[in-house]
PAKOL-6012 format. One record per atom (N, C-alpha, C): residue number from 1; x, y, z. Coordinates in Angstrom, 2 decimals. Example, Ala and Ser with C-alpha at 12.3 -4.5 7.8 and 13.67 -1.06 7.14 Angstrom:
// PAKOL-6012
(1,(13.19,-5.69,7.80))
(1,(12.30,-4.50,7.80))
(1,(13.20,-3.30,7.80))
(2,(12.85,-2.25,7.08))
(2,(13.67,-1.06,7.14))
(2,(12.90,0.03,7.87))
//
This chain:
// PAKOL-6012
(1,(0.77,-1.10,-0.14))
(1,(-0.06,0.16,0.23))
(1,(0.40,0.97,-0.17))
(2,(2.15,1.07,0.82))
(2,(2.84,2.39,0.76))
(2,(3.34,2.96,-0.76))
(3,(3.73,1.75,-1.50))
(3,(4.43,2.33,-2.55))
(3,(3.16,2.86,-3.46))
(4,(1.89,2.12,-3.53))
(4,(0.55,3.00,-4.24))
(4,(0.60,4.36,-3.78))
(5,(0.62,4.70,-2.67))
(5,(0.29,5.99,-1.77))
(5,(1.32,6.84,-2.53))
(6,(2.57,6.36,-2.20))
(6,(3.73,6.82,-2.84))
(6,(4.10,7.36,-4.55))
(7,(3.51,6.53,-5.36))
(7,(3.40,6.60,-6.64))
(7,(2.17,7.46,-7.17))
(8,(0.98,7.63,-5.94))
(8,(0.15,8.67,-6.35))
(8,(0.50,9.97,-5.91))
(9,(1.30,10.07,-5.01))
(9,(2.04,11.19,-4.53))
(9,(2.77,12.06,-5.59))
(10,(3.77,11.31,-6.12))
(10,(4.88,11.89,-6.79))
(10,(4.50,11.38,-8.44))
(11,(3.18,11.07,-8.83))
(11,(3.19,11.12,-10.22))
(11,(1.59,11.00,-10.91))
(12,(0.63,10.46,-9.95))
(12,(-0.57,10.68,-9.99))
(12,(-1.03,9.40,-10.59))
(13,(-0.51,8.16,-10.49))
(13,(-0.97,7.19,-10.90))
(13,(0.20,5.93,-10.39))
(14,(-0.55,4.45,-10.22))
(14,(0.33,3.60,-10.11))
(14,(-0.08,2.04,-10.37))
(15,(1.25,1.27,-10.61))
(15,(0.78,-0.19,-11.04))
(15,(1.28,-0.98,-10.02))
(16,(0.45,-2.31,-9.42))
(16,(0.93,-2.83,-8.62))
(16,(0.67,-4.26,-8.72))
(17,(1.40,-5.00,-9.42))
(17,(1.38,-6.39,-9.48))
(17,(1.05,-6.99,-8.25))
(18,(0.43,-7.89,-8.29))
(18,(-0.03,-8.94,-7.04))
(18,(-0.64,-8.06,-5.85))
(19,(-1.44,-6.99,-6.27))
(19,(-2.17,-6.34,-5.36))
(19,(-3.27,-7.12,-4.42))
(20,(-3.98,-7.88,-5.04))
(20,(-4.76,-9.08,-4.71))
(20,(-4.19,-10.37,-4.80))
(21,(-4.15,-11.13,-3.76))
(21,(-4.04,-12.46,-3.13))
(21,(-4.36,-13.77,-4.30))
(22,(-3.42,-14.08,-5.24))
(22,(-3.56,-14.74,-6.33))
(22,(-4.75,-15.84,-6.02))
(23,(-4.93,-16.61,-5.09))
(23,(-6.17,-17.60,-5.05))
(23,(-7.39,-16.54,-5.24))
(24,(-7.56,-15.73,-4.32))
(24,(-8.98,-14.83,-4.59))
(24,(-9.19,-14.39,-6.04))
(25,(-8.05,-13.75,-6.72))
(25,(-7.97,-13.17,-7.59))
(25,(-8.32,-14.23,-8.61))
(26,(-7.97,-15.49,-8.84))
(26,(-8.57,-16.64,-9.62))
(26,(-9.73,-16.70,-9.39))
(27,(-10.76,-16.85,-8.50))
(27,(-11.90,-16.97,-7.70))
(27,(-12.76,-15.84,-8.61))
(28,(-12.45,-14.75,-8.46))
(28,(-13.16,-13.53,-9.14))
(28,(-13.30,-13.83,-10.73))
(29,(-11.95,-14.27,-10.99))
(29,(-11.99,-14.43,-12.47))
(29,(-12.48,-15.76,-12.84))
(30,(-13.16,-16.80,-12.07))
(30,(-13.76,-17.53,-12.55))
(30,(-15.36,-17.20,-12.18))
(31,(-15.50,-16.16,-11.20))
(31,(-16.62,-15.84,-11.11))
(31,(-17.21,-14.88,-12.20))
(32,(-16.53,-14.14,-12.86))
(32,(-16.65,-13.01,-13.97))
(32,(-16.84,-13.87,-14.96))
(33,(-16.25,-15.36,-15.25))
(33,(-16.47,-16.08,-16.76))
(33,(-17.68,-16.55,-16.66))
(34,(-18.12,-16.94,-15.23))
(34,(-19.35,-17.91,-15.19))
(34,(-20.55,-16.75,-15.53))
(35,(-20.48,-15.51,-14.83))
(35,(-21.56,-14.51,-15.03))
(35,(-21.44,-14.28,-16.38))
(36,(-20.69,-13.98,-17.08))
(36,(-20.58,-13.98,-18.66))
(36,(-21.10,-15.28,-19.70))
(37,(-20.74,-16.37,-18.62))
(37,(-21.56,-17.73,-20.00))
(37,(-23.03,-17.55,-19.52))
(38,(-23.48,-16.93,-18.20))
(38,(-24.83,-17.05,-18.11))
(38,(-25.69,-16.09,-18.39))
(39,(-24.87,-14.81,-19.03))
(39,(-25.44,-13.81,-19.71))
(39,(-26.00,-12.95,-19.04))
(40,(-25.07,-12.63,-18.18))
(40,(-25.31,-11.52,-17.02))
(40,(-24.75,-10.10,-17.55))
(41,(-23.90,-10.00,-18.56))
(41,(-23.51,-8.75,-18.71))
(41,(-24.21,-8.22,-19.81))
(42,(-24.05,-6.76,-20.07))
(42,(-24.75,-6.00,-20.89))
(42,(-23.77,-5.05,-21.85))
(43,(-24.01,-4.82,-22.84))
(43,(-23.13,-3.80,-23.76))
(43,(-22.64,-2.45,-22.63))
(44,(-21.73,-2.14,-22.58))
(44,(-21.24,-0.83,-22.33))
(44,(-21.62,0.29,-22.88))
(45,(-21.98,1.10,-22.41))
(45,(-22.39,2.57,-23.06))
(45,(-21.40,3.90,-22.81))
(46,(-21.65,5.09,-23.27))
(46,(-20.71,6.26,-23.19))
(46,(-22.01,7.24,-22.86))
(47,(-21.54,7.99,-21.68))
(47,(-22.26,8.98,-21.24))
(47,(-22.96,8.23,-19.82))
(48,(-23.98,9.29,-19.26))
(48,(-24.69,8.64,-18.20))
(48,(-26.01,9.32,-18.11))
(49,(-26.70,8.74,-17.52))
(49,(-28.24,9.11,-17.17))
(49,(-28.77,9.44,-18.57))
(50,(-29.89,9.98,-18.97))
(50,(-30.31,10.06,-20.13))
(50,(-29.51,10.47,-21.44))
(51,(-28.32,10.49,-21.28))
(51,(-27.46,10.97,-22.17))
(51,(-26.92,9.37,-22.44))
(52,(-26.94,8.18,-21.90))
(52,(-26.19,7.37,-22.10))
(52,(-26.62,6.38,-23.35))
(53,(-25.55,6.10,-24.50))
(53,(-25.76,5.56,-25.47))
(53,(-24.83,4.42,-25.99))
(54,(-25.00,3.56,-26.49))
(54,(-24.16,2.43,-26.91))
(54,(-23.43,2.91,-28.37))
(55,(-21.97,3.16,-28.15))
(55,(-21.47,3.41,-29.22))
(55,(-20.04,2.56,-29.44))
(56,(-20.39,1.75,-30.64))
(56,(-19.26,0.68,-30.58))
(56,(-18.37,1.00,-31.36))
(57,(-18.32,2.21,-32.10))
(57,(-17.26,2.87,-32.39))
(57,(-16.36,3.31,-31.43))
(58,(-16.86,3.75,-30.27))
(58,(-15.50,4.17,-29.16))
(58,(-15.26,2.79,-28.00))
(59,(-16.30,2.15,-27.91))
(59,(-16.11,0.93,-27.00))
(59,(-16.97,-0.62,-27.23))
(60,(-16.16,-1.37,-26.91))
(60,(-16.85,-2.70,-27.38))
(60,(-17.02,-3.77,-26.24))
(61,(-16.65,-2.99,-24.84))
(61,(-16.63,-3.72,-23.91))
(61,(-18.17,-4.21,-23.61))
(62,(-18.00,-5.01,-22.53))
(62,(-19.61,-5.38,-21.70))
(62,(-19.21,-5.38,-20.26))
(63,(-20.45,-5.09,-19.48))
(63,(-20.41,-4.89,-18.17))
(63,(-21.38,-5.49,-17.14))
(64,(-20.98,-5.88,-15.93))
(64,(-21.84,-6.35,-14.93))
(64,(-21.68,-5.64,-13.57))
(65,(-22.49,-4.60,-13.33))
(65,(-22.42,-3.95,-12.21))
(65,(-22.30,-4.42,-10.78))
(66,(-21.43,-4.36,-10.03))
(66,(-21.49,-4.98,-8.77))
(66,(-22.44,-4.45,-7.62))
(67,(-23.02,-5.21,-6.96))
(67,(-24.15,-5.05,-5.82))
(67,(-23.72,-4.97,-4.67))
(68,(-23.53,-4.03,-4.04))
(68,(-22.93,-4.10,-2.50))
(68,(-23.98,-4.63,-1.70))
(69,(-25.12,-5.10,-2.15))
(69,(-25.96,-5.94,-1.20))
(69,(-25.84,-7.39,-1.16))
(70,(-24.98,-7.70,-2.32))
(70,(-25.23,-9.39,-2.89))
(70,(-23.58,-9.78,-3.18))
(71,(-22.63,-9.39,-2.19))
(71,(-20.93,-9.54,-2.51))
(71,(-21.00,-10.62,-2.35))
(72,(-20.36,-11.49,-3.14))
(72,(-19.57,-12.75,-3.06))
(72,(-18.66,-12.65,-2.05))
(73,(-17.93,-13.65,-1.64))
(73,(-16.96,-13.71,-0.51))
(73,(-15.78,-13.42,-1.17))
(74,(-15.59,-13.53,-2.46))
(74,(-14.45,-12.81,-3.14))
(74,(-14.50,-11.67,-3.47))
(75,(-15.83,-11.35,-3.51))
(75,(-15.87,-9.78,-4.04))
(75,(-15.68,-9.10,-2.23))
(76,(-16.10,-9.48,-1.72))
(76,(-16.12,-8.95,-0.13))
(76,(-14.40,-8.84,0.38))
(77,(-13.68,-9.87,-0.07))
(77,(-12.10,-9.86,-0.03))
(77,(-11.93,-8.52,-0.63))
(78,(-11.84,-8.16,-1.66))
(78,(-11.49,-7.33,-2.60))
(78,(-11.74,-5.98,-2.11))
(79,(-13.27,-6.24,-1.74))
(79,(-13.67,-4.89,-1.12))
(79,(-12.76,-4.27,0.37))
(80,(-12.58,-5.37,0.90))
(80,(-11.68,-5.02,2.11))
(80,(-10.48,-4.64,1.67))
(81,(-9.80,-4.96,0.62))
(81,(-8.34,-4.36,0.44))
(81,(-8.93,-3.06,-0.20))
(82,(-9.89,-2.78,-0.64))
(82,(-10.15,-1.54,-1.24))
(82,(-10.24,-0.80,-0.30))
(83,(-10.95,-1.15,1.03))
(83,(-11.11,-0.17,2.04))
(83,(-10.25,0.53,2.47))
(84,(-9.15,-0.34,2.68))
(84,(-7.48,-0.14,3.28))
(84,(-7.15,0.75,2.50))
(85,(-7.38,0.77,0.90))
(85,(-6.53,1.53,0.28))
(85,(-7.37,3.03,0.42))
(86,(-8.71,2.98,0.27))
(86,(-9.52,4.47,0.08))
(86,(-8.88,5.03,1.86))
(87,(-8.89,4.33,2.83))
(87,(-8.46,5.05,3.68))
(87,(-7.04,5.65,3.95))
(88,(-6.25,5.04,3.29))
(88,(-4.92,5.39,2.84))
(88,(-5.02,6.25,1.89))
(89,(-5.77,6.63,1.13))
(89,(-5.75,7.62,0.18))
(89,(-5.95,9.03,0.95))
(90,(-7.27,8.92,1.57))
(90,(-8.03,9.81,2.58))
(90,(-6.93,10.39,3.57))
(91,(-6.26,9.51,4.27))
(91,(-5.45,9.93,5.25))
(91,(-3.93,10.77,4.83))
(92,(-3.61,10.27,3.31))
(92,(-2.61,10.96,2.69))
(92,(-2.56,12.30,2.08))
(93,(-3.83,12.04,1.24))
(93,(-4.16,13.57,0.78))
(93,(-5.76,14.24,0.58))
(94,(-6.55,13.65,1.98))
(94,(-7.57,14.43,2.37))
(94,(-8.48,14.65,1.29))
(95,(-8.88,13.25,0.52))
(95,(-9.53,13.46,-0.56))
(95,(-11.32,13.21,-0.70))
(96,(-11.45,13.14,0.33))
(96,(-12.92,12.86,1.18))
(96,(-13.54,11.59,0.71))
(97,(-12.69,10.68,-0.12))
(97,(-13.68,9.40,-0.99))
(97,(-14.58,8.85,0.24))
(98,(-15.75,8.59,0.05))
(98,(-16.54,7.73,0.84))
(98,(-16.91,6.16,0.29))
(99,(-16.95,6.28,-0.91))
(99,(-17.49,4.96,-1.40))
(99,(-16.77,4.37,-2.82))
(100,(-17.14,3.15,-3.14))
(100,(-16.67,2.29,-4.11))
(100,(-17.78,2.01,-5.18))
(101,(-17.68,2.43,-6.45))
(101,(-18.70,1.52,-7.45))
(101,(-17.82,1.05,-8.39))
(102,(-18.26,-0.17,-8.86))
(102,(-17.65,-0.86,-9.81))
(102,(-18.31,-1.90,-10.62))
(103,(-17.64,-2.62,-11.43))
(103,(-18.39,-3.65,-12.32))
(103,(-17.36,-4.54,-12.81))
(104,(-17.73,-5.62,-13.36))
(104,(-16.73,-6.59,-13.97))
(104,(-17.02,-5.58,-15.26))
(105,(-15.92,-6.40,-15.94))
(105,(-15.96,-5.97,-17.55))
(105,(-15.06,-7.31,-17.92))
(106,(-15.74,-7.32,-19.48))
(106,(-15.18,-8.43,-19.97))
(106,(-15.04,-7.57,-21.88))
(107,(-13.72,-7.94,-22.47))
(107,(-13.56,-7.53,-23.45))
(107,(-13.51,-8.83,-24.42))
(108,(-14.34,-8.69,-25.33))
(108,(-14.36,-10.14,-26.06))
(108,(-13.48,-9.50,-27.28))
(109,(-12.79,-10.95,-27.90))
(109,(-12.04,-10.41,-28.81))
(109,(-12.33,-9.50,-29.79))
(110,(-11.33,-8.36,-29.96))
(110,(-11.47,-7.58,-31.07))
(110,(-12.18,-6.31,-30.42))
(111,(-12.37,-6.38,-28.81))
(111,(-13.01,-5.47,-28.47))
(111,(-11.96,-4.37,-27.71))
(112,(-12.57,-3.04,-27.58))
(112,(-11.45,-1.85,-27.46))
(112,(-12.21,-0.81,-26.70))
(113,(-11.48,0.13,-26.36))
(113,(-12.12,1.23,-25.73))
(113,(-11.21,2.52,-25.94))
(114,(-11.56,3.44,-26.56))
(114,(-10.59,4.50,-27.24))
(114,(-10.47,5.39,-26.08))
(115,(-9.50,6.39,-26.34))
(115,(-9.23,7.35,-25.50))
(115,(-9.65,8.13,-24.44))
(116,(-10.13,7.89,-23.06))
(116,(-11.15,8.88,-22.51))
(116,(-10.81,8.79,-20.81))
(117,(-11.22,9.99,-20.41))
(117,(-11.56,9.81,-18.99))
(117,(-12.56,9.63,-18.51))
(118,(-12.31,9.23,-16.93))
(118,(-13.31,8.41,-16.20))
(118,(-14.13,9.31,-15.53))
(119,(-14.18,10.87,-15.39))
(119,(-15.00,11.59,-15.13))
(119,(-15.95,12.08,-15.85))
(120,(-17.17,11.91,-15.57))
(120,(-18.23,12.50,-16.72))
(120,(-18.32,13.82,-16.70))
(121,(-18.31,14.39,-17.83))
(121,(-18.21,15.80,-17.98))
(121,(-19.22,16.76,-17.16))
(122,(-18.94,17.43,-16.08))
(122,(-20.02,18.17,-15.67))
(122,(-20.08,17.48,-14.26))
(123,(-19.04,16.45,-13.60))
(123,(-19.23,15.97,-12.63))
(123,(-18.03,15.96,-11.69))
(124,(-17.95,15.68,-10.39))
(124,(-16.95,15.64,-9.84))
(124,(-16.71,14.36,-8.81))
(125,(-17.76,13.57,-8.84))
(125,(-17.95,12.30,-8.00))
(125,(-16.80,11.43,-7.77))
(126,(-16.43,11.04,-9.15))
(126,(-15.41,10.18,-9.38))
(126,(-13.80,10.65,-9.39))
(127,(-13.27,10.57,-8.21))
(127,(-11.95,10.65,-8.14))
(127,(-10.86,10.11,-8.58))
(128,(-11.02,8.68,-8.00))
(128,(-9.79,7.70,-8.38))
(128,(-10.24,6.55,-8.70))
(129,(-9.74,6.13,-9.96))
(129,(-10.07,5.00,-10.56))
(129,(-9.21,3.78,-10.34))
(130,(-9.76,2.74,-9.94))
(130,(-9.21,1.64,-9.75))
(130,(-9.69,0.28,-10.30))
(131,(-8.27,-0.15,-11.16))
(131,(-8.68,-1.44,-12.17))
(131,(-7.84,-2.86,-11.51))
(132,(-8.70,-3.81,-11.40))
(132,(-8.08,-5.04,-11.09))
(132,(-8.23,-6.06,-12.33))
(133,(-6.95,-6.48,-12.93))
(133,(-7.14,-7.11,-14.03))
(133,(-7.03,-9.01,-13.43))
(134,(-7.85,-9.59,-14.42))
(134,(-8.35,-11.22,-13.92))
(134,(-7.86,-12.07,-14.86))
(135,(-6.65,-11.85,-15.59))
(135,(-6.33,-12.56,-16.82))
(135,(-4.96,-13.69,-16.55))
(136,(-5.38,-14.69,-16.20))
(136,(-4.27,-15.64,-15.42))
(136,(-3.27,-15.83,-16.72))
(137,(-3.64,-15.73,-17.74))
(137,(-2.49,-16.88,-18.59))
(137,(-2.20,-15.70,-19.73))
(138,(-2.23,-14.09,-19.44))
(138,(-2.16,-13.17,-20.28))
(138,(-0.75,-13.41,-20.83))
(139,(-0.45,-13.35,-22.10))
(139,(0.78,-13.41,-22.74))
(139,(0.91,-12.16,-23.98))
(140,(2.25,-11.73,-23.81))
(140,(2.72,-10.30,-24.86))
(140,(2.17,-11.06,-26.35))
(141,(1.32,-10.07,-26.85))
(141,(0.79,-10.29,-28.10))
(141,(-1.21,-10.39,-27.80))
(142,(-1.17,-10.97,-26.83))
(142,(-2.72,-11.14,-26.57))
(142,(-3.57,-9.55,-26.54))
(143,(-3.16,-8.87,-26.38))
(143,(-3.49,-7.56,-26.89))
(143,(-4.43,-7.08,-25.31))
(144,(-5.17,-6.03,-25.70))
(144,(-5.63,-5.49,-24.53))
(144,(-5.25,-5.06,-23.24))
(145,(-4.10,-4.57,-23.64))
(145,(-2.98,-3.41,-22.60))
(145,(-3.90,-1.90,-22.28))
(146,(-4.05,-1.64,-21.10))
(146,(-3.95,-0.08,-20.83))
(146,(-3.22,0.72,-21.23))
(147,(-3.28,1.45,-22.19))
(147,(-2.40,2.74,-22.49))
(147,(-3.01,3.74,-21.87))
(148,(-1.82,4.32,-20.92))
(148,(-2.24,5.47,-19.78))
(148,(-1.13,6.49,-20.12))
(149,(-1.75,7.53,-20.59))
(149,(-0.78,8.78,-20.99))
(149,(-0.59,9.40,-19.33))
(150,(0.60,9.51,-19.25))
(150,(1.26,9.76,-18.05))
(150,(1.59,11.51,-17.94))
(151,(0.77,12.36,-18.48))
(151,(0.90,13.71,-18.45))
(151,(-0.38,14.08,-18.20))
(152,(-0.73,14.65,-16.85))
(152,(-2.38,15.03,-16.67))
(152,(-2.60,16.09,-17.74))
(153,(-4.06,15.45,-18.16))
(153,(-4.96,16.44,-19.16))
(153,(-4.86,16.04,-20.53))
(154,(-3.46,15.60,-20.89))
(154,(-2.65,15.06,-22.17))
(154,(-3.13,14.00,-22.41))
(155,(-3.42,13.71,-24.13))
(155,(-3.93,12.29,-24.78))
(155,(-2.76,12.17,-25.78))
(156,(-1.48,12.71,-25.76))
(156,(-0.59,12.41,-26.53))
(156,(0.55,12.73,-25.72))
(157,(1.89,12.24,-26.16))
(157,(3.24,11.98,-25.47))
(157,(3.48,11.04,-24.91))
(158,(3.74,10.96,-23.62))
(158,(4.58,9.76,-22.70))
(158,(3.40,9.22,-22.19))
(159,(3.59,7.82,-22.31))
(159,(2.35,6.96,-21.77))
(159,(3.18,5.59,-21.35))
(160,(2.39,5.19,-20.45))
(160,(2.82,3.70,-20.01))
(160,(1.93,2.42,-20.79))
(161,(2.34,1.47,-21.23))
(161,(1.23,0.10,-21.59))
(161,(1.40,-0.81,-20.34))
(162,(0.58,-1.05,-20.12))
(162,(0.12,-1.72,-18.65))
(162,(-0.18,-3.23,-19.29))
(163,(0.28,-4.46,-18.76))
(163,(0.07,-5.50,-19.23))
(163,(-1.33,-6.16,-17.85))
(164,(-2.46,-6.55,-18.43))
(164,(-3.52,-7.01,-17.54))
(164,(-3.19,-8.32,-17.28))
(165,(-2.34,-8.31,-16.44))
(165,(-2.06,-9.49,-15.77))
(165,(-2.94,-9.67,-14.32))
(166,(-3.37,-11.04,-14.04))
(166,(-4.34,-11.31,-13.18))
(166,(-3.50,-10.86,-11.68))
(167,(-4.50,-10.36,-10.86))
(167,(-4.03,-9.62,-9.60))
(167,(-3.32,-8.50,-9.83))
(168,(-2.94,-7.79,-10.95))
(168,(-2.47,-6.20,-11.06))
(168,(-3.67,-5.45,-10.59))
(169,(-3.16,-4.12,-9.91))
(169,(-4.06,-3.18,-9.56))
(169,(-3.39,-1.51,-10.30))
(170,(-4.22,-1.40,-11.16))
(170,(-4.05,-0.09,-11.80))
(170,(-4.93,1.13,-10.92))
(171,(-4.02,2.25,-10.42))
(171,(-4.85,3.20,-9.94))
(171,(-4.34,4.63,-10.52))
(172,(-5.25,5.36,-10.56))
(172,(-5.04,7.04,-10.98))
(172,(-6.07,7.90,-10.92))
(173,(-5.41,9.22,-10.86))
(173,(-6.89,10.20,-10.36))
(173,(-7.64,10.20,-11.80))
(174,(-8.70,10.10,-11.59))
(174,(-9.98,9.87,-12.54))
(174,(-10.08,10.68,-13.67))
(175,(-10.03,12.28,-13.15))
(175,(-10.33,13.27,-14.09))
(175,(-9.09,13.88,-14.82))
(176,(-7.95,13.30,-14.56))
(176,(-6.33,13.90,-14.92))
(176,(-6.03,12.90,-16.07))
(177,(-6.19,11.38,-16.12))
(177,(-5.28,11.00,-16.71))
(177,(-6.34,10.32,-18.23))
(178,(-5.72,10.52,-19.13))
(178,(-6.40,9.91,-20.46))
(178,(-5.80,8.76,-20.41))
(179,(-6.72,7.76,-20.88))
(179,(-6.25,6.22,-21.59))
(179,(-7.27,5.64,-22.21))
(180,(-6.80,4.32,-22.69))
(180,(-7.52,3.84,-23.53))
(180,(-7.19,2.12,-23.44))
(181,(-7.97,1.57,-23.86))
(181,(-7.82,-0.05,-23.86))
(181,(-7.41,-0.53,-25.38))
(182,(-6.29,-1.06,-25.69))
(182,(-6.05,-1.76,-26.96))
(182,(-6.65,-2.77,-27.30))
(183,(-6.95,-2.95,-28.34))
(183,(-8.00,-4.29,-28.88))
(183,(-7.42,-5.29,-28.55))
(184,(-8.41,-6.23,-28.20))
(184,(-7.94,-7.61,-27.32))
(184,(-8.16,-8.63,-28.20))
(185,(-7.05,-9.41,-28.18))
(185,(-7.01,-10.72,-29.02))
(185,(-7.07,-11.69,-28.71))
(186,(-7.68,-11.89,-27.48))
(186,(-8.48,-12.96,-26.63))
(186,(-9.47,-12.46,-25.65))
(187,(-10.40,-12.91,-24.78))
(187,(-11.20,-12.51,-24.30))
(187,(-10.35,-11.59,-22.71))
(188,(-10.62,-10.75,-22.27))
(188,(-9.85,-9.86,-21.40))
(188,(-11.06,-9.39,-20.11))
(189,(-10.45,-9.77,-18.84))
(189,(-11.50,-9.64,-17.62))
(189,(-10.39,-8.88,-16.80))
(190,(-11.73,-7.84,-16.17))
(190,(-11.65,-6.94,-15.14))
(190,(-12.29,-6.78,-14.28))
(191,(-11.97,-6.09,-13.31))
(191,(-13.08,-5.44,-12.13))
(191,(-12.52,-3.72,-12.16))
(192,(-13.30,-3.14,-12.98))
(192,(-13.08,-1.53,-13.04))
(192,(-14.13,-0.61,-12.11))
(193,(-13.53,0.05,-11.04))
(193,(-14.25,1.06,-10.37))
(193,(-13.56,2.34,-10.24))
(194,(-14.14,2.56,-9.15))
(194,(-13.69,4.09,-8.94))
(194,(-14.19,4.50,-7.22))
(195,(-13.19,5.39,-6.68))
(195,(-13.80,5.61,-5.49))
(195,(-14.44,7.15,-5.66))
(196,(-15.48,7.11,-4.90))
(196,(-16.38,8.74,-5.29))
(196,(-16.25,9.46,-4.06))
(197,(-16.23,10.62,-4.27))
(197,(-16.46,11.84,-3.00))
(197,(-18.14,12.20,-3.23))
(198,(-18.65,12.84,-2.25))
(198,(-20.31,12.94,-1.93))
(198,(-20.46,14.06,-2.96))
//
């Protein structure tokens, strides 16, 4: 947790392999895959509320939102780690983070998500993005990397290309860092979410 907080303080983003216990991460991957096979996912949209639209030219992932009232044991274990992170971020940066919202995300083969920010226009509730990857056998060439531009507010110039390996957590300031998901060459799974302020 110390490395993550130090990274956020120094550069506004952090990559953390092994953030979640391997066994718990594998069980989350199995849960995600089973929900996908059961047809519980829906096409992800762009925008929010009445402005939400399906734009397959922008993104082609599918999502299943997590429900705080029906969390599985594996989800509870992940939420416990996130709660420790939320408290640490509040203690160090006085962000006023009070809740987490998130969803399983699946990128079928060929799916992508073009460059975007995670804070909706005209809103300030999503402060910190957290993405946990659930891909146990990811290999170079499988695609689906996260391209994260490392200069706040800019979507050109220097960037990091982050491999979506099982148990790796990526964390960054939601309104500051442009990012995109490269086309996946096989099914790519994650839990994507946000720490929110009131």
